[in-house]
C-alpha positions, 0 to 999 in steps of 0.5 A: 269826571265820573269820580265814583268810578275812578278807583274801581275802573283802574284797579277793578278786581277780576273774577280770577282773583276771586277764584285765587282767594277761594283756591288759597293761592292769594291770602285774603286781606286782613281788614280791621273795621274800627268804631270807637263808640260802637256799643255805647253810642247809636249815631250814624258813624256807629250804625254805618260801621256795623252795617259795612261789617255785616255786609263785608264779613262774608266776602272771600277776599277779606278777613274782616274783624270789627273793633268796638269801644263797647259791648257789640255783637260779633266785635272785639272790645277795645279798652278805652275811656268812653265819652259818656263815662267821662261826661257822667263823672270826672268831667261832669262839673266842667260840662255845666259851664261849656257842654259842647267843648267838654263833649269834644274833649271827652270824645277826643279822649275816647279816641286817643285811649281807644288808639292806645288800647288798639295797639295790642290788637294791631300787633296780634292781628296784624291787619293789612288795612284799618278802616275808620270814620274818626280822624283823630283816632286815625292820626294817633294810630298812624303815629304809633304805626310809624313809630313802631314801623308797622305796615298797615294802611289806614282808610278814612271814610269822610262822613264828618265833612272833614276838609282836605287838610284833615284827610291828606295824611291818610293812605286812602280817602273814602268820600261819601259824595262827589263834592268832597272828592272834587274839593280834595282833588282841587286841594292836591290829593291824588285821585289814586288815593281817593274814591267816591263810595257812599254808604249803602242803606237797608230798609226792611218793611215791618210785617205788621200792618201800618195801623198796628205799627202806628199804635206801637208809637202811640199814634192815632189814625188822624195824627200826622207824624213827623220823624227825624233820625239824627243826633239830638243837637242844635249846631248841626242837626238843628233839632231846635228848629224842627221843634219850633217849626212843628210847634208853629203849626199849632195843631194837636194832631201833629206829633214829633218822633225824635229817633237818635242819640243824646248829645250835649244839647239834648237836655235843653232840647228836651226842655224846649220840646216839653214846653212847646209840644208837651206830650206830642214829642217822643225821644227814642233811641232805637236799634235799626229795626226799630228805626224802620218801624218808626219810619213805617209809622210816620207820615213825613221824614225831616232832616233840617241840616243846612250842610250835610255830607251824606245821610243814611237815614235819608236813604232809608226814608226814601226806601220806606216811601216816606215824603222827605222835607230837607234843605237842598245841600251836597248830601241831600242833592246826591241822595235825592237828585232831581227829587230834592226840591227847593225848600229853604229850611234856613228861614223861619217858617220854611219847614212849617210851610213844607209840612203843610204842603206834604200833609194837604197836597201829598205826593202820589204813591207812584211818585214815592215809588219813583223816588225809592227806585232812583235812590235804590239804584244809586245805593245798591248794597251789592254794587257798593260792597264789591267796590269797597272790597276792590279798593281794600284789596288794591290798597293791600296789593300796592303796599306788598 
């Protein structure tokens, strides 16, 4: 079954509907795109939301508004209690005893207060569809929708590896890769309520020479720069594993660039990095163009997750023609296909072995271009945005 085409084949938007929107005979769909942490946090959830918004806001079929929990360009701010604020002050003492649990509580509090703060905007804007990646926020919003007898539908983009039981209450599920779609289908969620629609990624190569960009990151000509782009945590992204594996190479010319955003584990990870790598590790929170420069400067991209739902940064690394060291899982297999390799990053020494292989027996430029073209063909912005708009329009039309 080609699950990626299930919804769009059945509800494909015709050229006539485009013309009708332009002519004013059909009102565009009011779409609210929501990210509770946008403007305060720079993770994949927030980056992908902003990217979808920037691509969809000019589609004539949609009237799109972006709602954010922080100060973000071209967005509407929604009152909330940001997780970082809660962790810095009222929950600081508690976080000393159990950082992870307290962080989860703070994040949950952010989403609940955001949903409450969103209600005046819902009532004034009256969206047809609300799109989010954060299930707890969506639950609270659905509760208020049903309580107040409002008419909008809620789409959940399943970028967090949510189980079918978590997403079944939503009106529509956007799966980022086929395996979660098939699992939800087996669970009993109707195929009419789902679609495989991955995030697209953009990569813009810097105009300056690679040598100049490497100098920006303090890299010498003979340095071998390893980069990871992810949240700084142990439980999922396994940043401690990356640090230990790079340190085991025992080579002062191997440098590590950590692009991402702090999480509860970060203080421990920074101490570990300082202990094992000293000044050979950098911790950088960068805007998208900064991440692109860092990828351009690096020699290899690493993602050490054993389980991964998707991974937009992996797409960007492929588009930047960087060698990729990853564990074969649902997300990396979907992105890289036959190029994913068989490197086992669950074992000690697995990443170190792969890094040595890439350094001393690198892929040819032709092979890296082949990977780039393969990935680009799957995650074309034009095609994916058209499917996204088709799904939103069809969802509105079904509720009319």
